[in-house]
Every structure is written in structure tokens, then in C-alpha cells.
C-alpha positions as protocol buffer text, in pm:
chain_id: "A"
residue {
  index: 1
  type: MET
  ca { x: 425 y: -22558 z: 9656 }
}
residue {
  index: 2
  type: ALA
  ca { x: 509 y: -22702 z: 9994 }
}
residue {
  index: 3
  type: PHE
  ca { x: 818 y: -22585 z: 10164 }
}
residue {
  index: 4
  type: THR
  ca { x: 1102 y: -22832 z: 10194 }
}
residue {
  index: 5
  type: LEU
  ca { x: 1403 y: -22879 z: 10434 }
}
residue {
  index: 6
  type: PRO
  ca { x: 1721 y: -22768 z: 10276 }
}
residue {
  index: 7
  type: ASN
  ca { x: 2044 y: -22978 z: 10288 }
}
residue {
  index: 8
  type: LEU
  ca { x: 2317 y: -22867 z: 10525 }
}
residue {
  index: 9
  type: PRO
  ca { x: 2607 y: -22713 z: 10278 }
}
residue {
  index: 10
  type: TYR
  ca { x: 2850 y: -22948 z: 10505 }
}
residue {
  index: 11
  type: GLU
  ca { x: 2876 y: -23250 z: 10719 }
}
residue {
  index: 12
  type: PHE
  ca { x: 2731 y: -23268 z: 11058 }
}
residue {
  index: 13
  type: ALA
  ca { x: 3072 y: -23271 z: 11204 }
}
residue {
  index: 14
  type: ALA
  ca { x: 3219 y: -22995 z: 10999 }
}
residue {
  index: 15
  type: LEU
  ca { x: 3179 y: -22721 z: 11254 }
}
residue {
  index: 16
  type: GLU
  ca { x: 3346 y: -22921 z: 11545 }
}
residue {
  index: 17
  type: PRO
  ca { x: 3487 y: -22845 z: 11817 }
}
residue {
  index: 18
  type: HIS
  ca { x: 3270 y: -22535 z: 11809 }
}
residue {
  index: 19
  type: ILE
  ca { x: 2938 y: -22710 z: 11745 }
}
residue {
  index: 20
  type: ASP
  ca { x: 2919 y: -23101 z: 11782 }
}
residue {
  index: 21
  type: ALA
  ca { x: 2806 y: -23328 z: 11522 }
}
residue {
  index: 22
  type: ARG
  ca { x: 2522 y: -23475 z: 11726 }
}
residue {
  index: 23
  type: THR
  ca { x: 2374 y: -23120 z: 11795 }
}
residue {
  index: 24
  type: MET
  ca { x: 2396 y: -23045 z: 11417 }
}
residue {
  index: 25
  type: GLU
  ca { x: 2209 y: -23373 z: 11337 }
}
residue {
  index: 26
  type: ILE
  ca { x: 1930 y: -23308 z: 11586 }
}
residue {
  index: 27
  type: HIS
  ca { x: 1913 y: -22947 z: 11508 }
}
residue {
  index: 28
  type: HIS
  ca { x: 1874 y: -22990 z: 11133 }
}
residue {
  index: 29
  type: ASP
  ca { x: 1705 y: -23320 z: 11111 }
}
residue {
  index: 30
  type: LYS
  ca { x: 1453 y: -23291 z: 11384 }
}
residue {
  index: 31
  type: HIS
  ca { x: 1417 y: -22939 z: 11483 }
}
residue {
  index: 32
  type: HIS
  ca { x: 1419 y: -22765 z: 11139 }
}
residue {
  index: 33
  type: ALA
  ca { x: 1233 y: -23053 z: 10987 }
}
residue {
  index: 34
  type: ALA
  ca { x: 956 y: -23026 z: 11232 }
}
residue {
  index: 35
  type: TYR
  ca { x: 938 y: -22651 z: 11144 }
}
residue {
  index: 36
  type: VAL
  ca { x: 900 y: -22724 z: 10777 }
}
residue {
  index: 37
  type: ASN
  ca { x: 630 y: -23001 z: 10827 }
}
residue {
  index: 38
  type: ASN
  ca { x: 434 y: -22804 z: 11061 }
}
residue {
  index: 39
  type: LEU
  ca { x: 431 y: -22476 z: 10856 }
}
residue {
  index: 40
  type: ASN
  ca { x: 316 y: -22684 z: 10549 }
}
residue {
  index: 41
  type: ALA
  ca { x: 40 y: -22831 z: 10762 }
}
residue {
  index: 42
  type: ALA
  ca { x: -71 y: -22476 z: 10896 }
}
residue {
  index: 43
  type: LEU
  ca { x: -84 y: -22351 z: 10543 }
}
residue {
  index: 44
  type: GLN
  ca { x: -244 y: -22641 z: 10363 }
}
residue {
  index: 45
  type: GLY
  ca { x: -586 y: -22544 z: 10217 }
}
residue {
  index: 46
  type: THR
  ca { x: -552 y: -22188 z: 10308 }
}
residue {
  index: 47
  type: GLU
  ca { x: -535 y: -21876 z: 10097 }
}
residue {
  index: 48
  type: HIS
  ca { x: -175 y: -21844 z: 10178 }
}
residue {
  index: 49
  type: GLU
  ca { x: -60 y: -22160 z: 10047 }
}
residue {
  index: 50
  type: GLY
  ca { x: 195 y: -22109 z: 9788 }
}
residue {
  index: 51
  type: LYS
  ca { x: 322 y: -21775 z: 9908 }
}
residue {
  index: 52
  type: THR
  ca { x: 693 y: -21729 z: 9962 }
}
residue {
  index: 53
  type: ILE
  ca { x: 852 y: -21724 z: 10321 }
}
residue {
  index: 54
  type: GLU
  ca { x: 900 y: -21365 z: 10290 }
}
residue {
  index: 55
  type: GLU
  ca { x: 574 y: -21290 z: 10196 }
}
residue {
  index: 56
  type: LEU
  ca { x: 447 y: -21470 z: 10490 }
}
residue {
  index: 57
  type: LEU
  ca { x: 670 y: -21296 z: 10740 }
}
residue {
  index: 58
  type: ALA
  ca { x: 592 y: -20960 z: 10591 }
}
residue {
  index: 59
  type: ASP
  ca { x: 231 y: -21020 z: 10693 }
}
residue {
  index: 60
  type: ILE
  ca { x: 285 y: -21251 z: 10987 }
}
residue {
  index: 61
  type: SER
  ca { x: 74 y: -21030 z: 11240 }
}
residue {
  index: 62
  type: LYS
  ca { x: -232 y: -21117 z: 11030 }
}
residue {
  index: 63
  type: LEU
  ca { x: -154 y: -21499 z: 11033 }
}
residue {
  index: 64
  type: PRO
  ca { x: -194 y: -21788 z: 11298 }
}
residue {
  index: 65
  type: PRO
  ca { x: 65 y: -21842 z: 11554 }
}
residue {
  index: 66
  type: ALA
  ca { x: 146 y: -22177 z: 11390 }
}
residue {
  index: 67
  type: VAL
  ca { x: 259 y: -21984 z: 11081 }
}
residue {
  index: 68
  type: ARG
  ca { x: 464 y: -21721 z: 11274 }
}
residue {
  index: 69
  type: ASN
  ca { x: 628 y: -21988 z: 11493 }
}
residue {
  index: 70
  type: ASN
  ca { x: 703 y: -22240 z: 11218 }
}
residue {
  index: 71
  type: GLY
  ca { x: 753 y: -22002 z: 10928 }
}
residue {
  index: 72
  type: GLY
  ca { x: 1002 y: -21802 z: 11142 }
}
residue {
  index: 73
  type: GLY
  ca { x: 1171 y: -22123 z: 11237 }
}
residue {
  index: 74
  type: HIS
  ca { x: 1205 y: -22239 z: 10872 }
}
residue {
  index: 75
  type: TRP
  ca { x: 1332 y: -21895 z: 10754 }
}
residue {
  index: 76
  type: ASN
  ca { x: 1589 y: -21836 z: 11051 }
}
residue {
  index: 77
  type: HIS
  ca { x: 1743 y: -22186 z: 11031 }
}
residue {
  index: 78
  type: SER
  ca { x: 1774 y: -22182 z: 10655 }
}
residue {
  index: 79
  type: MET
  ca { x: 1971 y: -21873 z: 10704 }
}
residue {
  index: 80
  type: PHE
  ca { x: 2160 y: -22003 z: 11004 }
}
residue {
  index: 81
  type: TRP
  ca { x: 2301 y: -22310 z: 10822 }
}
residue {
  index: 82
  type: THR
  ca { x: 2452 y: -22094 z: 10525 }
}
residue {
  index: 83
  type: ILE
  ca { x: 2617 y: -21825 z: 10745 }
}
residue {
  index: 84
  type: MET
  ca { x: 2845 y: -22100 z: 10905 }
}
residue {
  index: 85
  type: GLY
  ca { x: 3094 y: -22318 z: 10763 }
}
residue {
  index: 86
  type: PRO
  ca { x: 3407 y: -22514 z: 10829 }
}
residue {
  index: 87
  type: ASN
  ca { x: 3763 y: -22344 z: 10858 }
}
residue {
  index: 88
  type: ALA
  ca { x: 3561 y: -22019 z: 10887 }
}
residue {
  index: 89
  type: GLY
  ca { x: 3571 y: -21727 z: 11150 }
}
residue {
  index: 90
  type: GLY
  ca { x: 3828 y: -21450 z: 11118 }
}
residue {
  index: 91
  type: THR
  ca { x: 3709 y: -21105 z: 11037 }
}
residue {
  index: 92
  type: PRO
  ca { x: 3471 y: -20950 z: 10776 }
}
residue {
  index: 93
  type: GLY
  ca { x: 3640 y: -20754 z: 10499 }
}
residue {
  index: 94
  type: GLY
  ca { x: 3532 y: -20538 z: 10206 }
}
residue {
  index: 95
  type: ASP
  ca { x: 3236 y: -20319 z: 10239 }
}
residue {
  index: 96
  type: LEU
  ca { x: 3085 y: -20484 z: 10527 }
}
residue {
  index: 97
  type: GLY
  ca { x: 3402 y: -20497 z: 10745 }
}
residue {
  index: 98
  type: ALA
  ca { x: 3435 y: -20101 z: 10671 }
}
residue {
  index: 99
  type: GLN
  ca { x: 3070 y: -20048 z: 10761 }
}
residue {
  index: 100
  type: ILE
  ca { x: 3085 y: -20242 z: 11071 }
}
residue {
  index: 101
  type: ASP
  ca { x: 3400 y: -20010 z: 11164 }
}
residue {
  index: 102
  type: LYS
  ca { x: 3175 y: -19707 z: 11077 }
}
residue {
  index: 103
  type: THR
  ca { x: 2877 y: -19809 z: 11280 }
}
residue {
  index: 104
  type: PHE
  ca { x: 3025 y: -19978 z: 11581 }
}
residue {
  index: 105
  type: GLY
  ca { x: 3377 y: -19817 z: 11585 }
}
residue {
  index: 106
  type: SER
  ca { x: 3544 y: -20177 z: 11563 }
}
residue {
  index: 107
  type: PHE
  ca { x: 3461 y: -20525 z: 11477 }
}
residue {
  index: 108
  type: ASP
  ca { x: 3543 y: -20625 z: 11851 }
}
residue {
  index: 109
  type: GLU
  ca { x: 3285 y: -20373 z: 11970 }
}
residue {
  index: 110
  type: MET
  ca { x: 3035 y: -20509 z: 11727 }
}
residue {
  index: 111
  type: LYS
  ca { x: 3102 y: -20862 z: 11852 }
}
residue {
  index: 112
  type: LYS
  ca { x: 3060 y: -20727 z: 12213 }
}
residue {
  index: 113
  type: GLN
  ca { x: 2726 y: -20587 z: 12131 }
}
residue {
  index: 114
  type: PHE
  ca { x: 2613 y: -20874 z: 11952 }
}
residue {
  index: 115
  type: ALA
  ca { x: 2712 y: -21115 z: 12222 }
}
residue {
  index: 116
  type: GLN
  ca { x: 2530 y: -20905 z: 12488 }
}
residue {
  index: 117
  type: ALA
  ca { x: 2205 y: -20913 z: 12277 }
}
residue {
  index: 118
  type: ALA
  ca { x: 2253 y: -21298 z: 12247 }
}
residue {
  index: 119
  type: THR
  ca { x: 2348 y: -21328 z: 12619 }
}
residue {
  index: 120
  type: THR
  ca { x: 2055 y: -21110 z: 12762 }
}
residue {
  index: 121
  type: ARG
  ca { x: 1763 y: -21275 z: 12539 }
}
residue {
  index: 122
  type: PHE
  ca { x: 1569 y: -21429 z: 12811 }
}
residue {
  index: 123
  type: GLY
  ca { x: 1463 y: -21771 z: 12738 }
}
residue {
  index: 124
  type: SER
  ca { x: 1464 y: -21903 z: 12362 }
}
residue {
  index: 125
  type: GLY
  ca { x: 1546 y: -21658 z: 12059 }
}
residue {
  index: 126
  type: TRP
  ca { x: 1789 y: -21517 z: 11817 }
}
residue {
  index: 127
  type: ALA
  ca { x: 2045 y: -21237 z: 11798 }
}
residue {
  index: 128
  type: TRP
  ca { x: 2069 y: -21048 z: 11481 }
}
residue {
  index: 129
  type: LEU
  ca { x: 2278 y: -20813 z: 11284 }
}
residue {
  index: 130
  type: SER
  ca { x: 2078 y: -20639 z: 11013 }
}
residue {
  index: 131
  type: LEU
  ca { x: 2047 y: -20376 z: 10773 }
}
residue {
  index: 132
  type: ASP
  ca { x: 1762 y: -20111 z: 10817 }
}
residue {
  index: 133
  type: SER
  ca { x: 1572 y: -19937 z: 10520 }
}
residue {
  index: 134
  type: ASP
  ca { x: 1805 y: -19669 z: 10535 }
}
residue {
  index: 135
  type: GLY
  ca { x: 2105 y: -19896 z: 10478 }
}
residue {
  index: 136
  type: ASN
  ca { x: 2246 y: -19865 z: 10830 }
}
residue {
  index: 137
  type: LEU
  ca { x: 2361 y: -20181 z: 11031 }
}
residue {
  index: 138
  type: PHE
  ca { x: 2208 y: -20250 z: 11373 }
}
residue {
  index: 139
  type: ILE
  ca { x: 2190 y: -20528 z: 11634 }
}
residue {
  index: 140
  type: SER
  ca { x: 1889 y: -20671 z: 11778 }
}
residue {
  index: 141
  type: SER
  ca { x: 1740 y: -20973 z: 11950 }
}
residue {
  index: 142
  type: THR
  ca { x: 1418 y: -21145 z: 11897 }
}
residue {
  index: 143
  type: PRO
  ca { x: 1206 y: -21394 z: 12095 }
}
residue {
  index: 144
  type: ASN
  ca { x: 1119 y: -21751 z: 12009 }
}
residue {
  index: 145
  type: GLN
  ca { x: 1136 y: -21789 z: 11603 }
}
residue {
  index: 146
  type: ASP
  ca { x: 1086 y: -21419 z: 11547 }
}
residue {
  index: 147
  type: ASN
  ca { x: 1296 y: -21219 z: 11311 }
}
residue {
  index: 148
  type: PRO
  ca { x: 1348 y: -20866 z: 11175 }
}
residue {
  index: 149
  type: LEU
  ca { x: 1157 y: -20924 z: 10864 }
}
residue {
  index: 150
  type: MET
  ca { x: 835 y: -20970 z: 11053 }
}
residue {
  index: 151
  type: ASP
  ca { x: 594 y: -20683 z: 11039 }
}
residue {
  index: 152
  type: LEU
  ca { x: 572 y: -20699 z: 11411 }
}
residue {
  index: 153
  type: ALA
  ca { x: 941 y: -20685 z: 11467 }
}
residue {
  index: 154
  type: GLU
  ca { x: 1036 y: -20432 z: 11732 }
}
residue {
  index: 155
  type: LYS
  ca { x: 1302 y: -20286 z: 11455 }
}
residue {
  index: 156
  type: LYS
  ca { x: 1249 y: -20419 z: 11107 }
}
residue {
  index: 157
  type: GLY
  ca { x: 1531 y: -20492 z: 10876 }
}
residue {
  index: 158
  type: THR
  ca { x: 1709 y: -20748 z: 10655 }
}
residue {
  index: 159
  type: PRO
  ca { x: 1912 y: -20979 z: 10860 }
}
residue {
  index: 160
  type: ILE
  ca { x: 2256 y: -21065 z: 10732 }
}
residue {
  index: 161
  type: LEU
  ca { x: 2386 y: -21265 z: 11044 }
}
residue {
  index: 162
  type: GLY
  ca { x: 2186 y: -21436 z: 11283 }
}
residue {
  index: 163
  type: LEU
  ca { x: 2266 y: -21660 z: 11602 }
}
residue {
  index: 164
  type: ASP
  ca { x: 2034 y: -21927 z: 11735 }
}
residue {
  index: 165
  type: VAL
  ca { x: 2028 y: -21910 z: 12124 }
}
residue {
  index: 166
  type: TRP
  ca { x: 1753 y: -22172 z: 12169 }
}
residue {
  index: 167
  type: GLU
  ca { x: 1902 y: -22420 z: 12429 }
}
residue {
  index: 168
  type: HIS
  ca { x: 1878 y: -22703 z: 12160 }
}
residue {
  index: 169
  type: ALA
  ca { x: 2134 y: -22506 z: 11943 }
}
residue {
  index: 170
  type: TYR
  ca { x: 2408 y: -22579 z: 12223 }
}
residue {
  index: 171
  type: TYR
  ca { x: 2294 y: -22758 z: 12531 }
}
residue {
  index: 172
  type: LEU
  ca { x: 2451 y: -23090 z: 12461 }
}
residue {
  index: 173
  type: HIS
  ca { x: 2804 y: -22954 z: 12450 }
}
residue {
  index: 174
  type: TYR
  ca { x: 2773 y: -22630 z: 12652 }
}
residue {
  index: 175
  type: GLN
  ca { x: 2481 y: -22708 z: 12891 }
}
residue {
  index: 176
  type: ASN
  ca { x: 2417 y: -22385 z: 13059 }
}
residue {
  index: 177
  type: ARG
  ca { x: 2698 y: -22201 z: 12943 }
}
residue {
  index: 178
  type: ARG
  ca { x: 2552 y: -21977 z: 12679 }
}
residue {
  index: 179
  type: PRO
  ca { x: 2840 y: -21717 z: 12669 }
}
residue {
  index: 180
  type: ASP
  ca { x: 3072 y: -21993 z: 12582 }
}
residue {
  index: 181
  type: TYR
  ca { x: 2879 y: -22102 z: 12297 }
}
residue {
  index: 182
  type: ILE
  ca { x: 2851 y: -21751 z: 12167 }
}
residue {
  index: 183
  type: THR
  ca { x: 3217 y: -21699 z: 12194 }
}
residue {
  index: 184
  type: SER
  ca { x: 3299 y: -22027 z: 12016 }
}
residue {
  index: 185
  type: TRP
  ca { x: 3033 y: -21968 z: 11738 }
}
residue {
  index: 186
  type: TRP
  ca { x: 3239 y: -21696 z: 11581 }
}
residue {
  index: 187
  type: ASN
  ca { x: 3469 y: -21932 z: 11463 }
}
residue {
  index: 188
  type: THR
  ca { x: 3218 y: -22084 z: 11247 }
}
residue {
  index: 189
  type: VAL
  ca { x: 3096 y: -21768 z: 11081 }
}
residue {
  index: 190
  type: ASN
  ca { x: 3118 y: -21767 z: 10695 }
}
residue {
  index: 191
  type: TRP
  ca { x: 3193 y: -21397 z: 10623 }
}
residue {
  index: 192
  type: SER
  ca { x: 3187 y: -21457 z: 10245 }
}
residue {
  index: 193
  type: GLU
  ca { x: 2801 y: -21545 z: 10279 }
}
residue {
  index: 194
  type: VAL
  ca { x: 2750 y: -21262 z: 10527 }
}
residue {
  index: 195
  type: ASN
  ca { x: 2929 y: -21020 z: 10276 }
}
residue {
  index: 196
  type: ARG
  ca { x: 2700 y: -21164 z: 9982 }
}
residue {
  index: 197
  type: ARG
  ca { x: 2368 y: -21110 z: 10203 }
}
residue {
  index: 198
  type: TYR
  ca { x: 2500 y: -20754 z: 10300 }
}
residue {
  index: 199
  type: ALA
  ca { x: 2556 y: -20675 z: 9925 }
}
residue {
  index: 200
  type: ASP
  ca { x: 2206 y: -20813 z: 9839 }
}
residue {
  index: 201
  type: ALA
  ca { x: 2042 y: -20618 z: 10133 }
}
residue {
  index: 202
  type: LYS
  ca { x: 2200 y: -20285 z: 10007 }
}
residue {
  index: 203
  type: LYS
  ca { x: 2046 y: -20326 z: 9650 }
}
């Protein structure tokens, strides 16, 4: 079955003033839609047609670049929309909040390390907070549309939080001020969804 573009769970303007409506519209309706269409085209008529996106990513090193780039783009953005929301931000609570404090010393220190990963990613890419196979949290960044689920990731794990630092994610509003975008983005993080992903990853 072909992949489809998921609907945004909120209006284009819902994340303002942190992410503007026009950026959200172009990002979702143009960029993400193109990843879905190109992924379906790359898989059509191959033995990999019908596999889940997670199955594709797990063996991505064996697949053509078009599947890697567009499959990663589809998975990454499908996650990205859900871990943001209106009237969000604040601090993570529950088990995740406790684990962040245990791993990084404090939430502020985790944010600092995450921002460093996002800021220093040269060119286009993503910053991630993930859970490794031993249940430990770690921060990483990946180029282009790669992610820690891929078999070729420098450090593999299950992402529970991801930030898109491609210029198309912020340039209309922030221009070259990526650090300002990163700082403002924390106000959009939907911690209930991140907590849910953390609980699922631990199972």
C-alpha cells in the first residue's frame, strides 16, 4: 500500500509566533508531500513495495538513495508534526523528566546539549533525543533526512524528540538565525506526546 501524507494535527498558524503559518504550510504541503510522492515512486514495482517505513529504514543501507532520502524525510516529518503543538512547551514530567535529570543532570543541560547538536549540524539535518537499546537517553544529530532508526546511523536508537534544522523549516521567519529558531522551538514541544513515545520505546 502506498504511503500517504498525514494531516497536520493543528492549523498552520497554531504554532505562531514560534513557527509562522506560511512556513508550516509550505513545509507540510510541499516538502513533506514531495517526500511521500518520491518515496512511492522509488518503491513502485520493487520487492520493497508494501513494507512499512520502519522496515525500510532498518535496511536503508541496502536500498537506493531515493528511498533513503525520501523515506527518511517521510518518517522524520511524520514524527515532527506530532511532537509539536499549540499552547505547549514547559518541562517534561513523569518518567521522562526523571530520566532526563538522571542522564543529563537537568532539563536545562539537556536543552543546552540538544541545541549544540542542532546548531553545529553543518548544512541540512536533524537533532535528536533518542533511546538506545539499553534504555539510555542520548542526543545526536544526523545529516539530510537520516535518523537514528537507520542501520547506517552513527548511533542507533529510537527517536522520541526531533528537530528539523533544514533551512526550509525556519528561513522565512528567522533567516540565518538558526539558534533563535531552536530557542523558540522549545515553546512548541508537546511533552505529552514525547512522553508517550518514551514509554513506547522502553517496552
